[in-house]
ROFI-905410 format. One record per residue (C-alpha): y, z, x; residue in three letters. Coordinates in pm, whole numbers, padded with zeros to 5 digits, always signed. Last residue first. Layout:
<dovexs>
YZXala...
</dovexs>
This chain:
<dovexs>
+05651+03740-00126ser+05628+03469+00137ser+05309+03264+00138asn+05458+02959+00306ser+05274+02635+00348ala+05324+02489+00693gly+04962+02396+00732ser+04774+02276+00428thr+04468+02477+00342pro+04145+02292+00417ala+03962+02145+00114ser+04078+01786+00167lys+04020+01802+00542arg+03670+01942+00491glu+03591+01668+00239arg+03705+01400+00485leu+03498+01552+00765ala+03191+01556+00540lys+03252+01193+00442arg+03282+01090+00809ala+02958+01269+00902lys+02770+01124+00605ala+02902+00776+00683phe+02792+00797+01045gly+02452+00929+00939arg+02384+00636+00706asp+02077+00747+00508thr+02251+00831+00180ala+02478+00526+00212met+02182+00288+00244phe+01991+00461-00035arg+02288+00427-00272glu+02337+00062-00169val+01970-00008-00239met+01979+00189-00564pro+02280-00016-00680ala+02140-00355-00571ile+01799-00317-00731leu+01928-00389-01082lys+02020-00738-00955ala+01645-00813-00948pro+01640-00821-01330glu+01311-00750-01503gly+01175-00521-01233val+00809-00482-01327pro+00689-00122-01336gln+00350-00076-01166gly+00530+00091-00878thr+00389-00122-00595glu+00362-00447-00792arg+00713-00414-00934gly+00848-00323-00591leu+00689-00633-00440val+00836-00860-00708glu+01178-00694-00685ala+01173-00735-00306tyr+01100-01107-00348ala+01393-01144-00589val+01619-00954-00348leu+01499-01170-00058asp+01585-01485-00252arg+01926-01336-00337his+01990-01255+00030val+01900-01613+00127ala+02133-01753-00142ala+02428-01555-00007pro+02536-01295-00259leu+02847-01294-00474glu+02956-00968-00632ile+03068-00845-00974thr+03085-00472-01041val+03019-00312-01381lys+02988+00066-01380val+02647+00178-01498pro+02528+00465-01717lys+02200+00575-01559asp+01833+00491-01611asp+01650+00559-01288ser+01472+00285-01096leu+01121+00352-00966pro+01102+00399-00590gly+01307+00242-00316leu+01251+00266+00059lys+00925+00077+00030leu+00596+00190+00186lys+00347-00092+00128thr+00000+00000+00000met
</dovexs>
């Protein structure tokens, strides 16, 4: 059995985004959907539905992005310097 990075797709309220893919990427997406359908026993009706979980997985496993996002969150939650607490 092939070990894919994606599992069954969750049902979530989507946000519509329109993108253009190179033909080779689309062919690979269709092939991936076929393999995933065989592996999970749940056919993927529309290969485009794989894009969101793929991007989500990519961002979740990108260490550079995780580090940068953590630093951004820390900066946003840090108290601003120069603020006065005079009573």
